[in-house]
C-alpha positions as CSV (number, residue, x, y, z in Angstrom):
1,M,-2.6,52.9,4.1
2,D,0.5,53.1,6.3
3,F,1.7,49.6,7.4
4,G,4.9,50.9,9.0
5,V,7.2,49.6,6.3
6,R,8.9,52.9,5.5
7,W,11.8,54.0,7.5
8,K,13.9,57.2,7.7
9,L,17.7,56.9,7.8
10,H,18.9,57.7,11.3
11,G,21.8,60.1,11.2
12,D,24.7,58.8,9.1
13,G,23.2,55.3,9.2
14,R,26.1,53.9,11.3
15,T,25.5,54.3,15.0
16,P,23.0,56.3,17.2
17,A,24.3,59.7,18.4
18,P,25.3,59.9,22.1
19,G,22.1,59.7,24.1
20,A,19.9,59.2,21.0
21,V,17.9,56.1,20.0
22,V,16.9,54.7,16.7
23,R,13.1,55.0,16.8
24,P,10.8,52.3,15.3
25,D,10.2,54.4,12.1
26,E,14.0,54.9,11.6
27,R,16.7,52.6,10.6
28,L,20.5,52.3,10.2
29,S,22.1,51.3,7.0
30,W,20.7,48.1,5.5
31,P,23.8,46.0,6.2
32,R,23.7,47.1,9.8
33,T,19.9,46.6,10.0
34,V,20.3,43.0,8.6
35,G,23.0,42.4,11.2
36,L,20.7,43.5,14.0
37,G,18.0,41.3,12.6
38,A,20.4,38.3,12.8
39,Q,21.2,39.4,16.4
40,H,17.5,39.3,17.3
41,V,17.2,35.8,15.8
42,V,20.1,34.6,18.0
43,A,18.5,36.2,21.1
44,M,15.2,34.4,20.6
45,F,16.7,31.0,19.5
46,G,17.4,29.6,22.9
47,A,13.8,29.7,24.1
48,S,12.1,29.6,20.8
49,F,13.4,26.2,19.6
50,V,13.6,24.7,23.1
51,A,9.9,25.3,23.6
52,P,8.6,23.3,20.6
53,V,11.0,20.5,21.5
54,L,9.5,20.4,25.0
55,M,6.0,20.5,23.5
56,G,6.8,17.7,21.1
57,L,6.3,19.9,18.1
58,N,8.4,20.4,14.9
59,P,11.2,23.0,15.7
60,N,11.6,23.9,12.0
61,L,7.9,24.7,11.7
62,A,8.1,26.7,15.0
63,I,10.9,28.9,13.7
64,M,9.3,29.4,10.4
65,M,5.9,30.4,11.9
66,S,7.7,32.7,14.4
67,G,8.8,34.7,11.3
68,V,5.3,34.7,9.9
69,A,3.9,35.7,13.3
70,T,6.4,38.6,13.6
71,V,5.3,39.9,10.2
72,I,1.7,39.8,11.2
73,F,2.4,41.6,14.4
74,L,4.4,44.4,12.7
75,L,1.7,44.9,10.1
76,A,-1.1,44.9,12.6
77,T,0.6,47.5,14.9
78,R,1.6,49.7,11.9
79,G,5.3,49.4,12.7
80,R,4.9,51.3,16.1
81,V,5.7,48.3,18.3
82,P,9.1,46.7,17.7
83,S,8.7,43.1,18.7
84,Y,9.6,39.5,17.8
85,L,7.0,36.8,18.3
86,G,8.6,33.5,19.3
87,C,7.3,30.2,20.6
88,S,5.5,30.7,24.0
89,L,6.9,28.8,26.9
90,S,3.7,29.3,28.8
91,F,2.2,26.3,26.9
92,V,4.9,23.8,27.8
93,G,3.1,22.6,30.9
94,V,-0.2,22.5,29.0
95,A,1.3,20.3,26.3
96,A,2.8,18.0,29.0
97,V,-0.6,17.6,30.7
98,I,-2.5,17.0,27.4
99,R,0.0,14.4,26.3
100,A,-0.1,12.7,29.7
101,Q,-3.9,12.3,29.1
102,G,-3.2,10.6,25.8
103,G,-3.4,13.6,23.5
104,T,-1.4,13.9,20.3
105,S,0.4,16.8,18.7
106,A,-2.9,17.6,16.9
107,T,-4.7,17.7,20.2
108,V,-2.1,20.1,21.6
109,T,-2.3,22.5,18.6
110,G,-6.1,22.3,18.6
111,A,-6.3,23.3,22.2
112,V,-3.9,26.1,21.7
113,F,-5.7,27.3,18.6
114,V,-8.8,27.9,20.8
115,V,-6.6,29.9,23.1
116,G,-5.5,32.0,20.1
117,V,-9.2,32.7,19.3
118,V,-9.9,33.8,22.9
119,L,-6.8,36.0,22.9
120,F,-7.9,37.6,19.7
121,L,-11.3,38.3,21.2
122,V,-9.7,39.7,24.4
123,G,-7.7,42.1,22.2
124,L,-10.9,43.3,20.5
125,A,-12.5,43.9,23.8
126,V,-9.5,45.9,25.0
127,Q,-9.6,48.0,21.8
128,R,-13.3,48.7,22.4
129,F,-13.4,49.2,26.2
130,G,-9.8,50.0,27.1
131,A,-7.2,48.3,29.3
132,R,-9.4,48.8,32.4
133,I,-11.3,45.6,31.7
134,I,-8.0,43.7,32.0
135,H,-7.2,45.3,35.3
136,A,-10.8,44.6,36.6
137,A,-10.9,40.9,35.5
138,M,-7.2,40.1,36.1
139,P,-5.7,42.2,38.8
140,P,-2.0,41.6,39.6
141,I,-2.7,39.1,42.4
142,V,-4.6,36.9,40.0
143,T,-2.2,37.3,37.1
144,G,0.8,36.7,39.2
145,A,-0.6,33.6,40.8
146,V,-1.6,32.1,37.4
147,V,1.8,32.8,35.9
148,M,3.4,31.3,39.0
149,L,1.4,28.1,39.0
150,I,1.9,27.6,35.2
151,G,5.7,27.7,35.7
152,F,6.0,25.6,38.8
153,N,3.6,23.0,37.4
154,L,6.4,22.1,35.1
155,A,8.8,21.0,37.9
156,P,7.9,17.3,37.7
157,V,8.7,17.3,33.9
158,T,12.3,18.3,34.7
159,A,12.6,16.0,37.7
160,S,11.1,12.9,36.1
161,V,11.8,13.2,32.3
162,Y,14.9,15.2,31.5
163,W,17.2,15.2,34.6
164,P,17.3,11.4,35.0
165,Q,18.6,11.0,31.4
166,D,22.0,12.4,32.4
167,Q,22.2,14.0,35.8
168,W,25.8,15.1,35.7
169,T,25.4,16.8,32.3
170,A,22.2,18.4,33.6
171,L,24.1,19.7,36.7
172,L,26.9,21.1,34.7
173,V,24.6,22.8,32.1
174,M,22.5,24.3,35.0
175,L,25.7,25.7,36.6
176,F,27.1,27.1,33.3
177,T,23.7,28.7,32.3
178,A,23.3,30.2,35.8
179,L,26.9,31.6,35.5
180,A,26.2,33.0,32.0
181,V,23.0,34.7,33.1
182,V,24.7,36.4,36.1
183,A,28.3,37.0,35.0
184,L,27.9,38.0,31.4
185,R,26.9,41.5,30.3
186,G,24.7,43.0,27.7
187,F,23.7,41.0,24.7
188,W,25.6,37.9,25.9
189,S,23.6,37.6,29.1
190,R,20.4,37.8,26.9
191,I,21.4,34.6,25.0
192,A,22.4,32.7,28.1
193,I,20.0,29.9,27.3
194,F,21.4,29.5,23.8
195,L,25.0,29.5,25.2
196,G,23.9,26.9,27.8
197,L,22.6,24.7,24.9
198,L,25.9,25.0,23.0
199,F,27.8,24.1,26.2
200,G,25.6,21.1,26.7
201,Y,26.2,19.9,23.2
202,G,29.9,20.1,23.8
203,I,29.9,18.4,27.2
204,S,27.7,15.6,25.9
205,W,30.0,15.0,23.0
206,A,33.0,15.0,25.2
207,F,31.5,12.6,27.8
208,D,30.6,10.2,25.0
209,R,34.2,10.2,23.8
210,I,35.6,9.9,27.4
211,F,33.1,7.6,29.1
212,G,31.3,5.9,26.3
213,E,27.6,5.2,26.3
214,I,25.5,6.1,29.3
215,H,23.2,3.6,31.1
216,S,20.1,5.6,31.9
217,V,16.5,6.2,30.8
218,D,16.2,7.5,27.3
219,A,13.7,10.0,25.9
220,S,11.0,7.3,25.9
221,G,11.6,6.4,29.5
222,K,13.3,3.1,28.9
223,L,16.4,2.1,30.8
224,T,19.1,1.5,28.1
225,D,22.7,2.0,27.0
226,H,22.7,4.9,24.6
227,W,24.9,7.8,23.4
228,R,24.2,11.1,25.0
229,L,24.5,13.0,21.7
230,D,23.1,11.2,18.7
231,L,23.6,13.2,15.5
232,S,22.7,10.4,13.1
233,G,19.6,12.2,12.0
234,V,21.5,15.3,11.1
235,G,23.5,13.6,8.3
236,K,20.3,12.2,6.8
237,A,18.4,15.5,6.8
238,D,18.2,17.6,3.7
239,W,19.5,21.2,3.5
240,I,16.3,22.5,1.9
241,G,12.8,21.4,2.4
242,L,9.5,22.4,4.0
243,P,8.7,21.2,7.5
244,S,5.9,18.8,8.1
245,F,2.4,20.3,8.6
246,H,-0.7,18.9,10.3
247,G,-4.1,20.1,11.2
248,P,-5.5,20.6,14.8
249,S,-7.8,18.3,16.6
250,F,-10.2,19.6,19.2
251,Q,-11.0,18.0,22.6
252,W,-12.8,19.7,25.4
253,S,-10.6,18.2,28.1
254,A,-7.5,19.6,26.3
255,I,-9.0,23.0,25.7
256,L,-10.0,23.4,29.3
257,V,-6.4,22.7,30.3
258,A,-5.0,25.3,27.9
259,L,-7.4,28.2,28.4
260,P,-5.9,29.5,31.6
261,V,-2.7,30.4,29.6
262,V,-4.7,33.3,28.1
263,I,-4.1,35.2,31.4
264,A,-0.4,34.7,31.1
265,L,-0.3,35.8,27.5
266,V,-2.3,39.0,28.2
267,A,0.1,39.8,31.0
268,E,3.1,39.2,28.7
269,N,1.7,41.5,26.1
270,A,0.8,44.2,28.5
271,G,4.2,44.1,30.1
272,H,5.9,44.2,26.7
273,I,3.9,47.1,25.4
274,K,4.6,49.1,28.6
275,A,8.3,48.3,28.5
276,V,8.8,49.2,24.9
277,G,6.7,52.4,25.3
278,E,9.0,53.5,28.2
279,M,12.1,52.7,26.3
280,T,11.1,54.5,23.1
281,G,9.4,57.4,24.8
282,D,6.3,56.7,22.8
283,P,3.3,55.7,25.1
284,L,1.8,52.7,23.4
285,D,-1.3,52.1,25.6
286,D,-3.5,52.6,22.5
287,K,-1.8,49.7,20.8
288,L,-2.4,47.2,23.6
289,G,-5.6,45.8,22.2
290,T,-4.1,45.6,18.7
291,A,-1.0,43.8,20.0
292,I,-3.1,41.2,21.9
293,S,-5.3,40.6,18.9
294,A,-2.3,40.3,16.6
295,D,-0.7,37.8,19.0
296,G,-4.0,35.8,18.9
297,V,-4.1,35.8,15.1
298,A,-0.5,34.7,14.8
299,S,-1.0,31.9,17.2
300,M,-4.1,30.8,15.4
301,L,-2.3,30.7,12.1
302,S,0.7,28.8,13.5
303,T,-1.3,26.2,15.3
304,A,-3.7,25.7,12.3
305,V,-0.7,24.2,10.4
306,G,0.8,22.3,13.3
307,G,3.1,24.9,14.8
308,P,3.3,26.2,18.4
309,P,1.7,29.4,19.7
310,N,3.6,32.6,19.7
311,T,4.1,35.5,22.1
312,T,6.2,38.7,22.4
313,Y,9.8,37.9,23.5
314,S,11.5,39.7,26.4
315,E,14.9,38.5,25.1
316,N,14.6,40.9,22.2
317,I,13.7,43.8,24.5
318,G,17.2,43.2,26.0
319,V,18.8,43.4,22.6
320,M,17.0,46.7,22.0
321,A,18.1,48.1,25.4
322,A,21.7,47.1,24.7
323,T,21.9,48.5,21.2
324,R,19.4,51.5,21.6
325,V,18.0,50.5,18.2
326,Y,14.2,50.1,18.2
327,S,13.8,50.0,14.4
328,T,11.1,47.7,13.2
329,A,13.2,47.2,10.0
330,A,15.5,45.0,12.1
331,Y,12.5,42.8,13.0
332,W,11.6,42.4,9.4
333,A,15.1,41.2,8.8
334,A,14.8,38.8,11.8
335,A,11.6,37.5,10.4
336,G,13.3,36.8,7.0
337,F,16.1,34.9,8.8
338,A,13.5,32.8,10.7
339,L,11.8,31.8,7.4
340,L,15.1,30.7,6.0
341,F,15.9,28.5,9.0
342,G,12.4,27.1,8.8
343,I,13.0,25.6,5.4
344,C,16.3,23.9,6.5
345,P,15.5,20.4,7.8
346,K,19.2,19.9,8.8
347,F,18.7,22.8,11.3
348,G,15.7,21.0,12.7
349,A,17.6,17.7,13.0
350,I,20.3,19.5,15.1
351,V,17.6,20.9,17.4
352,A,15.9,17.6,17.7
353,A,19.2,16.0,18.8
354,I,19.4,18.1,22.0
355,P,20.4,15.5,24.7
356,G,17.9,15.0,27.5
357,G,20.4,15.9,30.2
358,V,21.0,19.2,28.5
359,L,17.3,19.9,28.6
360,G,17.3,18.9,32.2
361,G,19.9,21.6,33.1
362,I,18.2,24.2,31.0
363,T,14.6,23.6,32.2
364,V,15.6,23.7,35.9
365,I,16.3,27.4,35.4
366,L,13.8,28.1,32.6
367,Y,10.8,26.7,34.4
368,G,11.7,28.3,37.6
369,M,12.1,31.7,35.9
370,I,8.6,31.3,34.3
371,G,7.1,30.7,37.7
372,L,9.0,33.6,39.4
373,L,7.7,36.0,36.8
374,G,4.5,35.7,38.8
375,A,6.3,36.9,41.9
376,Q,7.8,39.7,39.8
377,I,4.2,40.8,38.8
378,W,3.3,40.9,42.5
379,S,6.4,42.9,43.4
380,R,6.0,45.5,40.7
381,S,2.3,46.0,41.6
382,N,3.0,46.1,45.4
383,V,0.6,43.2,46.0
384,D,0.0,42.9,49.8
385,L,0.1,39.1,50.6
386,R,-0.6,39.9,54.3
387,N,-4.2,40.6,53.2
388,P,-6.2,37.3,53.2
389,L,-8.2,38.5,50.3
390,N,-5.0,38.2,48.2
391,L,-3.3,35.5,50.2
392,V,-6.0,32.8,50.4
393,P,-7.0,32.3,46.7
394,A,-3.4,32.7,45.5
395,A,-2.1,30.2,48.0
396,A,-4.8,27.6,47.2
397,G,-4.5,27.9,43.5
398,I,-0.7,27.7,43.4
399,I,-0.7,24.5,45.5
400,I,-3.4,23.0,43.3
401,G,-1.3,23.9,40.2
402,I,2.0,22.7,41.5
403,G,0.6,19.5,43.1
404,N,-1.6,18.7,40.1
405,V,-4.6,18.3,42.3
406,T,-7.6,16.7,40.5
407,M,-11.3,17.2,40.8
408,K,-13.4,14.5,39.2
409,F,-16.9,15.7,38.3
410,S,-17.9,12.6,36.3
411,S,-16.3,9.5,34.8
412,N,-15.6,11.6,31.6
413,F,-14.8,15.0,33.0
414,S,-12.3,16.3,35.5
415,L,-10.2,19.4,36.1
416,S,-6.7,19.3,37.5
417,G,-3.4,21.2,37.8
418,I,-3.2,24.4,35.8
419,A,-6.9,24.5,34.8
420,L,-8.2,23.9,38.3
421,G,-5.7,26.1,40.0
422,T,-6.5,29.0,37.7
423,L,-10.2,28.6,38.3
424,V,-9.6,28.6,42.1
425,V,-7.5,31.8,41.9
426,V,-9.9,33.7,39.5
427,I,-13.2,32.7,41.0
428,G,-11.9,32.5,44.5
429,Y,-10.5,36.1,44.4
430,H,-13.6,37.7,42.8
431,G,-16.0,35.6,44.9
432,L,-14.3,36.4,48.2
433,R,-14.0,40.1,47.2
434,L,-17.8,40.2,46.9
435,L,-18.2,38.8,50.4
436,A,-15.2,40.5,52.1
437,P,-15.7,43.4,54.6
438,A,-14.6,46.8,53.4
439,H,-11.5,46.9,55.5
440,L,-10.1,43.9,53.6
441,K,-10.8,45.6,50.3
442,A,-8.9,48.6,51.5
443,Q,-5.8,46.4,51.5
444,E,-4.8,46.8,55.2
445,P,-2.1,44.4,56.2
446,L,-3.1,41.2,58.1
447,F,0.1,40.4,59.9
448,D,1.5,43.9,60.6
449,E,4.2,43.8,63.3
450,G,2.1,42.6,66.2
451,T,-1.3,44.1,65.2
452,S,-4.5,42.2,64.4
453,S,-6.5,44.8,62.7
454,Y,-8.2,42.3,60.4
455,D,-9.7,40.5,63.4
456,E,-10.9,43.8,64.8
457,G,-12.1,45.6,61.7
458,P,-10.8,48.9,60.3
459,S,-8.3,50.8,62.4
460,S,-9.7,53.7,64.4
461,S,-7.6,56.1,62.4
462,G,-9.4,55.0,59.2
463,E,-6.2,54.9,57.3
464,A,-5.8,52.2,54.7
465,S,-2.6,50.9,53.2
466,S,-1.7,52.2,49.8
467,S,-0.1,48.9,48.8
468,G,-1.7,46.1,46.9
469,E,-4.0,45.8,44.0
470,G,-7.7,45.4,43.2
471,R,-9.0,48.7,44.4
472,A,-11.6,48.7,41.6
């Protein structure tokens, strides 16, 4: 059976010919392939080790399991889909909500394990019935709104937890990271988060030397005098050792908070498959279900031992676009590097020492970018927000998600924030669609330059706008 672990040498093995690309089943020379693998690891580092820190999980284990997840994904897709699976940022808000409700790390990983199971089943359904079931259940207006409310729900975490620990460092890191994203080119812009973290480390160290200890809240929320950058744990950490493992714990309240992220993960995988297919010239629609299932299995395995969930990483798409090398051999090399970092406790101690102010500057941009991915989904799909069938459920769900609105059903059961907002968007859209008149389903604009066609019914010309989604 072909598992996609055999590669043909591309050209002379040095660089792609002008206008050519290194396809997934090809490779450059092994030294160059290994170097590209290292480059992929650097590209995913910024987000992939910030995410477990924000979720309160072990960064060493996160990096190790990202390597394992990548191997699973490459084997499942038979080497046709070049991709790195790193820690998913979509669950950061979920973890914050679960911990605010008194949940532990085991509760977080248990809830996310169930999400992995559901994602695996969604992938099987897509393999059986095709991608049309995704478009029918989760049209762009729904997917975009859910991604948006997941990202913006995180705003209070930055404002109340990270930023107050060191506001001036946070401001400088935010400005530097923004400059790196916009001003740098190619590969360097893809690792802007990583560069922002390095800058933050340097600024925190310098401020400690110049100004001494800072009087502010620490990571536990207590107002104390403390060093911005505390590297005492790094010196005590071993160079070689396995990360700590723990099993999941299952609570219905936590599971209900986490389940809406399935929608975001499906959207991430679908976008990744489409982007890679366009870049390589090899349509990969037939691999969408497999990719989703593989993502689910990888997340189940990671969370079963106490790690975070995983998803395909857009940062690595940027590396492929810059290098024109889509060889899956490079991803095998990247997975190997991740496994090595995972068994280095000293690396984990360095990650755990990230100052709160640095995380404040990074998360201002990172969380906002997650939320605005929802707007990007709307833009690319030409979603018409002048149509109340789109506007009303999305508007209500997003406000519920951002404001963390709560609905209490009993003394032991309530829904709030992400979970409640997602239900409002999904059920609201499909419920209103069943009751809506035909001219709303045709996607005519509501507020179209002085007209009021929605108040009057379909236009006399019978023409319908071609923009928007949900024509099924």
